[in-house]
N, C-alpha and C positions, 0 to 999 in steps of 0.2 A: 434424565434427558441425555441422549447421545450428543456428540459434538455438533452435528448439523442442526439438531433440534435446538440446542443452546444458541447457536449462531442465529437461527431464525427468531428465537425469543428476544435476542438482543437487537434484532433489526439489522443484522450485519450481512444478510444475503439479499442481493438484488435479483440475481438469477443464477441458475446452475445448469451447465451443459451436461446432459446425461445424468440427471439427478438420481434416479433409481439405481443406476449402475454404480454411481459414486458411493451411495449409501451402503450398498452391498460390499463394495471394495474396502471401505473403511472398517466394516465389521470383520473382514478377513484378516486384517493385521495392518501394521504400519505402512503408510504410503509416503512417497517423497513428493513434496510440492515446492513451488517457488513463487516469488514475487519480485518484480524488477523495480529498481529505483534509478532513474536517470539523474546524474549530477548536473542540475541546471542552476544551482546556487551554491553558496559556500556553507550551507547547513540544511539539514532536514527541518521540517516544520510540523506543526501539530496535525496537519492533514496527512502527513506521512505516518503518523502514529497508528492510524486505523489499520492499514495493512501490516505494520510491524506487530501490533498487538494480536492481530489475527494469526500471524505466523507463530507468535508465542502461545496462543491457545492450542494450535495444532501440535506444537512441540510438547507442551505440558500433557497433551493427550497421548503422547507416545509416538508421534509421527516425526519424520525427518524433514527438515526445512532448509531451504536455500534462500538467502538474501542476495539477490543478483544486482550488483552495481553495473549500471549501463554506461560505462565510459565510451563505448563505441556508438551506441544508439544516442547517447547524449551529444555526440559530435554532429549528429544528423538533425535531431529535433523531432519530437512526436507532434504531428499536426492535429492530434485529437483535441477537440474543444478550443482550438486556437483560430481566431479570425484572420490572422496573417502569419507569415513565416516568422519563426523565432530568430532572434539575433544569434549568429553563430559565434561560439566561444572558441578560443584557440586550444590546441591539444594540451599544452602544459596546464592551462587553467582547469580544464575538465578533469584531467588526471589528478590534480591537486584536490579538487572538490570530491572526486571519487574516494580518495583516501580519507577525507573527513567523514564522508557518509559511512564508510566501513567502520571507522572508529566509533562513530555515534551508535551504529547498530549493534556494536559489540557490548553496549550497556544492557541491551535487552535480550540478546541471544548468545548462548555459550558456544562460540564457534570452535568446536572440538574436532571437526572433520569426521565425525561419526554420526551425530544426530543433528548437528547444525553446521551449515557451510556458508562461508562468505566467498562469493565468486564474482568475477568481472567478465563481461562479454567481450571485452577487448582481447581477451586471451585467444578466442577463436575468430572473431570478426576482424581484429586488427591486422593479422597477417594475410587475410583472404585477398586473393587477386580478383580483379574485376571479371575476368573470364570465368573463373570458378563460380563466382556469384551468379553470373548470368546463365552459364551452361548447367551447373549442378542444381541450382535452386530456382532461378528465374523461370525456367521452362515449366515448373509445376504451378505457376500462378496464372490464373485466367484474369486478364485485365478487366473484362466485363464484370466479373464477380467482385473484383477489387473496387471498381467504380461504384458498385451498388452498396458497398459498406458505408455506414453512416459516417465513419471517421473521414472518409474521402469525399463522399457526396456533399457534405456540408461545406466543403471548401472549393468546390468546382467553380462556383460563380465568382468568388473573390480571387481565385487563382491558387494553384497548388504546384509547387516545384517538383521536378523529378526526384530531387534529394529527399523531400518529405514523403513523396509517393513510395519511395523504397523503404521507408521506416517499417512498414508492415512486414516486408520480406525479412528484414534483419531481426525483428522480434520473433518471427516464426522460426528462424534458424536457431535462436537461443533455446526455444522449447525443444526443438529437434536434437540439438547437441546434448542437452542434459538428459533427454530421454534415452539417447543412444549410449551415454556414458554408463558402462556396466557397474560402476561403483555408486551411481546415483539412481539411474532408471527413474527419472522424474516423470510422474504421470499426471500431475495436477498443476495448473497455473491459476493463481488468484490475482485479482486486480480490481481497480475501480470500474464502475458500470460503463464508463466511457471506453474501456479496453476490450469490450465484447468482440468487436471486429478483429482486433489484433490476436486475441486469444483463439478465436475460432479459426483464423487463418493458420495459426501454428498447429492446431489439431489436424487440420486438413493436410498440411505439409507432412506431418508425421505419418498419417495414413497412406499418403501417396508414395512415400519412400519406404516405409516399413511394412506396408500392407494394410488392407482395410480392417484386419482383425486387431490392430494395435489399440490398446485400451488407454485412452487419455481423456482428461476431464478439465472443465473450466468452471471457475466460481467468481462471480463479480459481486462487489460490495457497493452500497449506494453512495452517491455523492452526499456529503454531510451538509445539510442545510439547517438554518435556524427556523424557528416556527413561523417567522415572517417571510420565509422563502429565500432569504439572502444567504450567500455562501458563508459557512462557519469557518473561523480560524483567522479572520482578518481584524485588525484594529485600525484606528485612524492613522497610526504610524506605520502600518504594514502588517506582515505576517507575524504569527507567534512562533518563534524559532526554538529549536531544541538546544541551540548553542547559547549558554548563559551569558556570553559576551554580547549577544544580539538581543536576547530577551532574558532578563534576570529571573531567578526563581520567584522573587517577589512579584514581578510583573505578570508572570505566568499564573501565580496564585490569584492575583487580583482579577485576571481575565476570567478564570473559571469560577471564582466565587461570585462573580457578578452576572453569570448567565441567567436568563429569564427562567421563572418558575416553570413555564411551559416547555422548556428545553432540558431542565436539570435531570429528570429521570431518564430521558432518552440518552443523554450523554453519559450518565452513569453506566448504562447498559453497554454503550459503545466502547468507552475508554477505560473501564475498570474491571478488576477481577472479583469484585464483590459478588456474593451469591444472590440468587433470585430472592431468597428470604430477606437478606440484608437490604436489597434495593426496594423490595415491597414495603419494608418497615420505614425506610426513608420517604417513600412515596406517601405513606399514610401520615407521617409527621409533617410533610410538606402541605398536606391538605388541612390538617388541624392546627398547625402552628407555622404558617409560612414565614412569619417575621423572624424566626430563628435561623432560617436559611441552612438548615441541617444538611439538606441534599447537596446544595452548592458547596458547603464547607467540606463535605465528604469527597465530592468530586475534585475539588482543588487539592485536597490532601493526597488523594490517591495518585493524581497525575504528577504533581510536583515531586512526590516521593519516588514514583516510577522513573521519572526523567532525571532528577538531580540528586535523589537520595534523601534519607530522613533528616539529616543535619540541615540541609538546605531548606527543607520544608519547615522545620522548627524555627529557623531564622526568619523565613518569610512570614510565618504566623506571628512571631513576636513583633516584627516590624509593623505588620498590619494592625495588630492590637494596639501598639503604641501610637500609631498615627490616627486611629479611628476610635480610641477609647473615650474621647470626649464627645 
């Protein structure tokens, strides 16, 4: 399987913009891609792991990856999927959270500024003057087309502020700036399925400024749901965080070891680097001996080890065995 085939097998592709062209481009050699992470909390959570692991898969396949911290866009707030305007956080808080995000992402990607890059969009959006934003970039956006994007359309009845409306423009500038950077020449943006409108807006902006021949691509990943249709990654006490002070390795282990049989194999494909053969073997064992929970135990082992390391996993396992041995 090539990389896109593997991502499809794992269920990690919701849609691809210019799929045939992207497949050819990946066959030609390394591509540079990015994914953005707005610091809207003081830690990443397991929902953030899907795009991070997808960046890791591209990196391991020989491509160059950018983890973009959105300190500037985080000050504005993405209206996507939100029924009302986000509470605005102050600048110092967002920058502090951005540093935490960068540190957490460095566990997963080797930021060597050659094959993996940690960047922050405040670098170019922070100093930008309002007139530059409107004259240089605003003139390339058709309001009628923006209103037709699902991101915006879903909020028109409940009310959408100009601040949130400008989010799409800001994210588009991110893609443009990294495409124009000669050291990066970023051609691909990945994101959740709800980012389709923002990704296509960025691609349109690049073509309008750089010319219609500019080759850029977009890939979206599905929203992770449990088999009952509810959003995955939440507990009664809130999100499952990557910060061990907020969610301990033991709590993370328990969360994943207790996923439903109907979800275990799907989540093994999403969250782990186990091979197709290894996952199929666990799937067979789940069918023949579900009481052993081998798939769930493998899932918990792989994720806790990835996020916190083998020592933390071993400690979580011992604690779990001690508490539930009776």
